[in-house]
N, C-alpha and C positions, 0 to 999 in steps of 0.2 A: 513173751512171758505174760501170764495172766495176773491181774492184781491180787487175787486171792492167794496165788502162789507166792508172790513177792511178800505179802503181809505175813503169811504163814511162816516163811523162811525167816523173816525178821524176828518174829516171836520166838521161833526155835533158837535163834541166835542169842537173844536176851536170856532165855531160860538156861542157856548153856554156861553162862558166866555168873559166878557167885557175886552178889552185891548189886548187879545191874537190874535184878528183878524189881528193886525199889523204884527204878525209873518207870517201869511198866505200870506199877501200882499208882504212881503219881499221875501218869498219863490218863488213867481211867477217870480221873476227876476233871479232866479238861475236855477240849473239843475233839470231835472225830478226826479233823484234819491233823491236829497236833498229835493225837493218838497214833495216826498212821505213820507220822515221822518218827515219833518216839519209839514205836515198835520196831524200828530198824536199827536200834542201838546208836542213835545219833543225838538224843536229847531234843531240845526245842527246835523250832522252825529252822530249816537248813538253808534257806536262801542266802544266808550270810556266807556260807561256803560255796553255794552254787554261783553266786553273782560274780565272784572273782575269777571264775574259770573262763578262759577264752577258747571258743570252738576251734578245732583243728581244721586245716585246709589241705586239699590235694588237687593237683592238676591231672585230669584224666585225658589221656591222648587217644587218638584214633588208632585202631589196630591196622597193621600194615598188610595183613593177610588173614584169611579165614582162620578162626580159632576152633580147633577140635576139642570138644569138651570130654576130656578123659582123666582130669585130675592131675596130670603130670606137668603142666605149665612149661612145655618144652618148645613152644613156638617162638620164633625170633621176636615177635612183638612183645612178649612178656619180658624178654631179656633187656629190652630197651627202655622200659619204664621203671620208676623207682618203687620200692616198698614204702608203705607208711612207716611211721615210727612204731616201736614196740608198743603193744597194748599196755594200758595202765589199769589200776583199780578204778572201778566206776566212780568212787568217791574222790578221786584225784590224789594229790600228793599227801593228803592227811592219812592215807593208808600205805602199807608196804607195797613194794613193786611185786608184780606177779611172779610166781615160781617158775613158770615156763613162758617161752617167747611165743608171741602171736603177731603176725604181720599180714598186710593185705596189699594187693595191687588191683588197679582198675584199668579197663580199656573200653572203647565203644566204637561202633560203626553205625550204619544206617538202620540196622535190624536189631542189634542187641546191645545191652549194657553188660559187659563182662566183669566178673569179680572173681579173684583168686585169693585164697587164704592159705597160709602155712602155719601149722600149729605144732609146736614142740610138745611131745607127750611120751613119757617113758612107758606108759601102760595104756594102749589104745583099746577101748572097749565100747560096746554099745548093746542095747537090749531091745530098743523099740523098732519095729519093722512095719508098722501100719501107717500109711500116709494120713496126715492131719491129726495124728495123736499128739499129745503134749510132749514134743521132742525135748523140751527143756529139762525133763527129768533124767535125761542122759547128758553126758558131756556133749556140748553142741556148739555150733557156730551160727550166729544170727545176723541178718541183714535188715536194716530199717531205711526206708526211702520216703522222704517228703518232698515231692518234686517242686512245688512252688513256695516252700518255706513258710506256710501259714500256720503250722502246728496242727493242722487238721488234714483229713483225707490222706493217710499214709499207709504204706505197705510193709509187711513183715514176712521174712522167710527164715525158717530154721532148718538146719541140716545136722544130722549126727554122723558118726564114723561109718555107719552102715548105709549111708546115702539115703536115709529115710528123711522125707521133707514134710514140713507143715507151713503152708502159705495162708496168710490171712490179711484182712483189710480192716482198718479202724477209721471211722469218720471223725473221731477226736480222741484224745488221750483218756485212759481210764480215770485219771484224777479229775477229769472234767465231765464224767458221766459217759464216756465212750464204752462201747461193747465190741468185742471182736466178731467179725463176720468170717466164720470158718468155712462158709460155702464158697467164698470167693476163691478163684483159682488163677494161677499164673499160666494161662494157656500158652503152650509152646515152650515152657521152661525146660532148660537142659541143665542137669547137674551131674557131677561125678566126684568121687572121692578116691584118692590114692593113699595107700598105707605104706609108710616106710618102716617095715617091721611086720608084725602079725597082729591080727585083731582077736580079742577075747582069749589070749593065750598068756596066762600069768607066769609061765615058766621062763620067759625071756624079757629083755628090755627092748623097747621100741625107740625109734627116733622121733616119730610123730605121724601126722596125717595132713594131707592137703586137700583143699576144696576148690573146685572150679565150676562156675555156673555162668549161663547165658540167659539173661532175662529179656524177653522180647519187649521192645518199646510199645508195640501194639497192645500187649497185655496190660500195660499201665495207663493207657490212653484215657479211659473213662473218667478217672478222678485226678488227672495230672494238672489240669487248669493252667498249662503252660505249653509252649511249642514242644512237639515230640516228633522225631528225636530232637534232643537239645540243639541249640545253635552254638556256634563258636562263642565262648565267653560266658554262656549261661552257667548259673550255679544252682545246684540242688542241695538240700539238706539230707545228709546220709550219716548213718552210724553203723558200727559193727560191735557185736557183743559175743563174748565167749563164756559159757557156763562150764565151770570145772568143779566137779564134786569129789569129796573125800569118799573113798570106796573101801569095801572089805571083801574078802574071798569067802564064799560059802560053798563048800563042797567043790572047790576049784573054780567057781564061777564068780565073776565080778558083780558086785551089788552096791548100789549107792547106800551109804550109811544113813539110816533113818534118824531123824531128829537133829541132823546137822545142816548148816547152811552151805550154799554153794559159793565158790569164789566167782565174782563178777568182774570180768576184765573187758575193757572196751578200747576202741580207737580214740574217741573223743569223750572224756569223762563228763558226767552230768552233775557231779558233786553231791549226789544222793543215791541211795541204793535202789534206784528205779531207772530203767532205761527209757521209759515212756515219758520223757521230758524233751520233746523235739526242739525246744528253744535252745538246748545245749548240744545238739548234734553237730557234727562237722559239716563243712562246706566242700562239695566236689565241683570243681570248675572244669567244664568240658572245653577241649582245645583241639584245633586242627593243625596246630604248629608241629614242627619236628620234635619228637620226644626229647625232653631235657632242656628245651629252649624257652619255655613259657614260665613266667613267674605267677605264683598264686597271688591274687589281689583280694584282700579282705573286703567283705561287704561293707560299704560305707555307712550303712544304716545300723550296723550291729550294736554300736554303743547306745543308740536311741531305743532299739528293741529291748536291751537289757534294762533301761530305765523303766520301760512299760512293764516288764516282768517283775521288776522290783515292786512296783505298785500292785501288780496282780497278786503276788504272794502276800503282800500286806493286806490287801482287800479280802483274800481268802480267809486269813486268820481273823480279821476284823468281823467278817460276816458270821463266822462260827461263834465268836464270843458275844457279839451284839445282836445277832439275828437280823442284820441288815448290812448293806454295803455303806461305807463312808461316803457322804455326799460331797465332801471336799477333801483336797489333799491335806489340809491342815489337820483334819481328824486322824490322819495316819501318823502323826507325830514325827518320829525320827526319819521316816521315809521322806516326808515333805521337807524336812530340814536339810536333807542331802542335796536338794535341787533348787534351793532358794537363790543360788547364784547364777542359775541359767538365764540367758537372755530371754528365751521363750519357754515359759513354764509349761509342763504338760497340762492338757485341758481334760478335766474329768466331768462327765455328764451322766446322771442317773437315767436309766431307761426302764421301760416296762419289764424287760427281762432281767435287768441287772445294771450294767453300766458300760460305757465306752470311755477309754482314756486314749488320748492321742498326743503326739509331739512332732515337731518339725525336725526333719533330718536334712543336713546339708549334703549335697552331692558334688563329686568332682566336676570342675568346670564352672562352678558358680550356681548351679541349679539347686533345687530342693524338692522334697516330697514330704507328705505327711503319713506317718506310721500310726495306725490305729489298732488297739487291742480291746477286745470285749471280755466279759466275765468268764467265758469258757476258753480263754487263751488264744482264740483265733486272731491272727494278724492279717491286716489288709494294708496295702500301700496305695496311696492316692496321689 
């Protein structure tokens, strides 16, 4: 999803509800960052909702046989691995549960990362047939992959019910000045869609549609910055998104209702109406164990990463209001107050480009590492 699309949809949403227009008017008097958040019908800075959300986890097992990409998910390997939990609203529990079920399974081998999705849908429709068009304007299924979990250099793939695809690469999130590279291609990508019902036929009710895809590891190698294919136990940051639009029939043809917002349903919620927040994506743990025998192990650095992002969002707002970044944690007020009890306080240093903030993270077995975040949200582990 492009940022302009996300912002446009947010403004559409606000102008659809009486009384909420006042919020948009107030937002025009404050900073661009706050405007962006307010324009999505959420009020002031949303990190307070984001920070409480714990990323989901999934153990991805090796495929036991070659997977035929036909959208049907009928290989034995698919039957031996679990579905994710049902998708939820992108904002988390503060919004109602989605109207229709969405679930995902994953597998891997030495050549491909396999992803399958099952989408309940009583009216399966699609209009976009050109590769690399903005598939998001149809109901679609989207995949996001950040191999090394640094919140930068990540991949996106969108698929609609016509099996039309849009693949792109981002060097960093839109909120940090990133731009989509639409020329980037997943060379060797295989995708297929299977419809349980009929497509673009409003005269009947459908069960839904399923997606199956094989993403070659080699196609991701350039920006992965981590061993590829993954090693046993490696964890990648991954998320899945479903766009579900309200529609109308015009001369018997499905059409997205103009001026309405889409429902945004995800595997791992971000807490804000924006999927491009990699710090809140889920963790996929690759395993060579027998399916069903491996336990997902949460990243031991996750709590320290969230402390750094707490400071990051506070700095973002502070910079918009003051025209500079805070030179000390004390200047950030309540954010600093949350961490005064820590044995090792985060270390903040102003740099030529902005700032770095780092904190020590304890590791299992008694070791430790230092997690560092800079002003554009890039994470490094030392």
